Structure formats: structure tokens, C-alpha cells
C-alpha positions in Angstrom: 113.4 73.9 70.5 110.9 76.7 70.0 108.3 77.9 72.4 105.7 76.1 70.3 107.5 72.8 70.8 107.8 73.3 74.5 104.1 74.3 74.7 102.9 71.2 72.9 104.9 68.9 75.2 103.6 70.7 78.2 100.0 70.4 77.1 100.4 66.7 76.5 101.9 66.3 80.0 99.2 68.2 81.8 96.5 66.4 79.9 98.0 63.0 80.9 98.1 64.3 84.6 94.3 64.9 84.4 94.5 68.7 84.4 91.4 70.3 83.0 92.1 72.9 80.3 95.8 71.9 79.8 96.2 74.3 76.8 95.0 77.3 78.8 97.2 76.5 81.8 100.3 75.7 79.8 100.0 79.0 77.9 99.5 80.9 81.1 102.5 79.2 82.7 104.7 79.8 79.7 103.8 83.4 79.6 104.7 83.7 83.3 108.1 82.0 82.6 108.8 84.5 79.8 107.5 87.5 81.8 104.8 88.2 79.2 101.1 88.6 79.3 99.2 85.6 77.9 97.9 87.7 75.1 101.4 88.3 73.8 102.6 84.7 73.9 101.6 83.9 70.3 104.0 86.5 69.1 107.0 84.6 70.4 106.1 80.9 70.0 108.1 80.5 66.8 111.3 81.8 68.5 113.9 79.6 70.3 113.1 78.8 73.9 116.0 80.0 76.0 117.5 77.8 78.8 116.4 80.1 81.6 112.9 80.4 80.4 112.8 76.6 79.7 113.9 75.8 83.2 111.3 78.1 84.7 108.6 76.7 82.5 109.6 73.1 83.3 109.5 73.8 87.0 106.0 75.4 86.6 104.7 72.4 84.6 106.1 70.0 87.2 104.0 71.8 89.9 100.9 72.0 87.8 101.2 68.3 86.9 101.2 67.7 90.7 97.9 69.6 90.6 99.1 72.7 92.3 96.8 75.6 91.2 98.1 77.9 88.6 97.4 80.9 90.9 99.8 79.5 93.5 102.5 78.8 90.9 102.4 82.3 89.5 101.6 83.9 92.9 98.5 85.9 91.9 94.9 85.6 91.0 92.6 88.1 89.3 89.5 89.1 91.2 87.0 91.8 90.3 89.5 93.3 87.8 92.5 93.4 90.2 95.4 91.0 90.8 95.8 89.6 94.3 98.8 87.8 95.8 97.9 84.3 96.8 99.9 81.7 98.7 99.3 78.2 100.1 98.1 79.9 103.3 95.1 81.6 101.6 92.0 80.5 99.8 92.2 81.2 96.1 89.6 84.0 95.3 86.9 82.6 93.1 84.6 84.1 90.5 81.5 83.3 92.5 82.8 85.4 95.4 82.6 88.4 93.1 78.8 88.1 93.5 79.2 88.6 97.2 81.0 91.9 96.4 78.3 92.9 94.0 75.6 92.2 96.6 77.6 94.1 99.3 78.0 97.1 97.0 74.3 97.5 96.9 74.5 98.6 100.5 75.6 102.0 101.8 78.6 101.6 104.1 81.4 103.7 105.5 82.9 101.0 107.8 83.1 97.3 106.8 84.3 94.2 108.6 85.5 91.1 106.6 85.5 88.0 108.8 88.0 85.3 107.6 89.6 87.7 105.2 92.2 85.4 103.7 93.9 87.3 100.8 91.8 90.3 101.7 90.2 90.2 98.3 86.7 91.0 99.5 87.6 93.8 101.9 90.2 95.4 99.5 87.8 95.3 96.6 85.0 96.9 98.6 87.4 99.7 99.8 88.7 100.1 96.2 85.1 100.5 95.0 84.2 102.9 97.8 87.1 105.3 98.2 85.5 107.0 101.3 85.1 103.7 103.2 87.4 102.1 105.8 87.5 98.5 107.0 88.9 95.8 109.2 89.8 92.3 108.0 90.2 89.4 110.4 91.7 86.0 110.1 92.9 83.3 112.5 96.0 82.6 110.3 98.9 85.0 110.6 100.3 84.1 107.3 97.0 84.9 105.5 97.0 88.2 107.3 100.5 89.0 106.0 99.3 88.3 102.4 96.2 90.5 103.0 98.4 93.4 104.2 100.6 93.0 101.1 97.6 93.1 98.9 96.2 96.2 100.6 99.5 97.9 100.1 99.9 96.8 96.5 96.4 97.9 95.6 96.5 101.3 97.4 94.1 100.8 100.3 96.7 100.3 103.1 95.8 103.6 104.8 92.1 102.7 104.9 92.4 99.1 106.0 93.4 97.2 109.2 94.0 93.5 109.6 93.8 91.7 112.9 94.1 88.1 114.1 90.8 87.0 115.4 88.5 83.9 115.6 85.4 85.4 114.2 84.3 88.1 116.6 86.7 87.3 119.3 88.7 90.4 120.1 86.9 92.5 117.5 85.6 95.8 118.9 83.5 98.5 117.4 80.5 98.5 115.1 80.2 98.4 111.3 77.8 99.3 108.6 78.6 96.1 106.8 79.8 92.7 107.8 80.9 90.3 105.0 82.4 86.8 105.0 83.2 83.9 102.8 83.7 81.4 105.6 84.7 77.7 105.4 81.4 76.1 104.5 82.3 72.7 103.1 81.3 69.8 105.3 83.9 67.4 106.4 82.3 64.5 104.5 82.3 66.5 101.3 86.1 67.1 101.3 87.1 63.9 99.6 85.1 64.8 96.5 86.9 68.1 95.9 89.3 68.5 93.1 93.0 67.8 94.0 93.8 71.5 93.3 91.5 72.4 96.2 91.7 69.4 98.5 95.5 69.0 98.5 96.7 72.6 98.0 94.4 75.0 99.7 94.4 75.5 103.5 91.9 73.0 105.0 90.7 75.4 107.7 89.7 77.9 104.9 87.6 75.2 103.3 85.9 73.3 106.0 84.8 73.6 109.7 85.6 69.8 110.0 81.9 69.4 110.9 78.6 70.1 109.1 79.8 73.2 107.3 77.6 75.5 109.3 79.8 76.3 112.3 81.0 79.6 111.0 77.5 80.8 110.2 76.4 80.0 113.8 79.2 82.2 115.1 78.6 85.0 112.7 74.8 85.0 113.2 75.3 84.9 117.0 77.7 87.9 117.1 76.8 90.1 114.2 74.0 92.2 115.8 76.3 93.3 118.5 78.8 94.6 115.9 76.3 96.3 113.5 75.5 99.9 113.4 71.8 100.9 112.9 70.8 100.2 109.3 73.7 97.8 108.9 73.7 94.4 107.1 75.5 91.1 106.9 76.4 89.5 103.6 77.8 86.0 103.5 78.7 83.5 100.8 77.3 80.0 101.2 77.4 76.5 99.8 74.7 75.9 97.2 72.8 73.6 99.4 72.9 75.8 102.5 70.6 78.6 101.8 67.6 77.6 103.9 69.8 76.5 106.8 71.9 79.7 106.9 68.8 81.9 106.6 67.2 80.1 109.5 70.3 80.7 111.7 70.1 84.4 111.1 66.3 84.4 111.6 66.7 82.6 114.9 69.1 85.3 116.0 66.5 88.0 115.5 67.4 89.3 112.0 64.1 90.5 110.6 65.0 90.5 106.9 66.9 87.6 105.5 67.3 86.9 101.8 68.9 84.2 99.7 70.4 85.2 96.4 71.3 82.8 93.5 74.6 82.7 91.6 74.8 82.9 87.8 73.9 79.2 87.6 70.7 79.7 89.6 72.1 78.0 92.8 71.9 79.6 96.2 75.1 81.5 96.8 74.6 84.6 99.0 72.6 85.3 102.1 72.0 88.9 103.3 70.6 89.6 106.8 69.3 92.8 108.2 68.2 93.3 111.9 
């Protein structure tokens, strides 16, 4: 059996399992099994598919047919031009969160706090883009913090980053030029409608507050001013229907300038707040 034969069978299986983009996912998983970049896969598809690679590929397709995300199977996800280690204990970094990074980079900052850091993708990216800056990432999950530390070491910002177990601002000391967060914002009654890749494989506590989806913003808005340096700002990602509600929370806590920013599809995605 050649690689092309195995690829066709895998695409058919993933399609039957309801996976969107089965061709794309099968190619990425085959490249991973062969230790190649996806771009080089075409060069070897006409060659015999060895038993070790076939076994690795079959295992990966089994997992993907069960709707496990590709990023968890291969153990990494690209974000803002860098590869991050992901696990079942972390939220998979998403393209829309890159817009939070873009919005944060508009601000001047030397010291940044990332609340609910997960993989550390936001904090590590900001530190990578600002070589003079330092930062602290917090998360309530110790396994997520371990992944974030690994990513910081792998991407060369270990010396400028710290990671601490904390429930939002609880136990966090000091003040920061910039506070960022992509908190759990999906309401409990919205969880059932999520794709299986999200609902069944990503950590629920990173997705939802098991309430109305606004609990994290209440905590962040209530504690942020006490942890901001003069001229500092808060930048948070939100659900597309939450712009007005989150802006009101910050306004009620005395933030004088609160702005809602759309994503590339024109939906509310980011809120910035300045005292």
C-alpha cells in the first residue's frame, strides 16, 4: 500500500465520522506520522507506506475519527507564527485570539499580566514581540501551567516570564502596564451546541463559567484597577454577543474609556478598558 492509498482510506473514514475538512486533517496527520511538514507530503505519496508509519497514522486517524482535535493528536498548534505545545489540559489557541494580541501590541508595556494563561500563547507571544518586556501568567490549573512553562522555555522567553497558580487576581501582587485575558466566556446553556472537538476534548473550565458566561469579566473588572500602573490598560477577548455587557461591567467599575473591537467577520471580539 502506498501513502496515497492510505490517505484516500483515511479521508473516507474521517468524512464518514463527520469531520470537517477530512482531506486537510488526514494530510496533516500523515505528515506527522512520517515526520514531515505537510508541504512535503506530496513528494512521498507514491512510495510504499512502511509498517511503523502506517501504525502511527492509523492511531492518529482513530483519534481524529473520535473527534479529538488535530492539535491535541500532534501535540502542537500554530499561533501568531509560532508553534505552541497543547494538551487536553489547555484551551487550543485560536486564530481570533491573535486579534487580542494585535490589539494589545498597540499599547506600550513593559510588564504584562495574562489571566487564565492556558498554553501561555498570549503572554509568550507578547513577550516575543516585545523583547524588553516581562510578564506573569496565571491559571488555576497546574497542568496548564506546566504546558505554559514548557512553551516559554521552547520559545525563548523563560527568563522574562513567570507562571503562577491563581484564581484571577487571588494571590497576584504588583502592578502591570497591561492586563490581558481570554477567559471562559461560553454560557452553560450554550455548551451543548459546541462542536464535539471543543465540547468533548477541551477542558470545560477553560470554556465556560458554568453560568452566564460573564463571571470572569466581573472578577477581572473588579480587580483590574488595583493591579494597573498609571496609563495601563486591560484587553480581553469576548464572545460575539457579549460586547455591550462586558463594556458595561468595566464602565461600572470606573474605567473611563471602554471600547469594543470587531473581529475579521465584523463581530464583537475584543474589549479594551482604560481607567
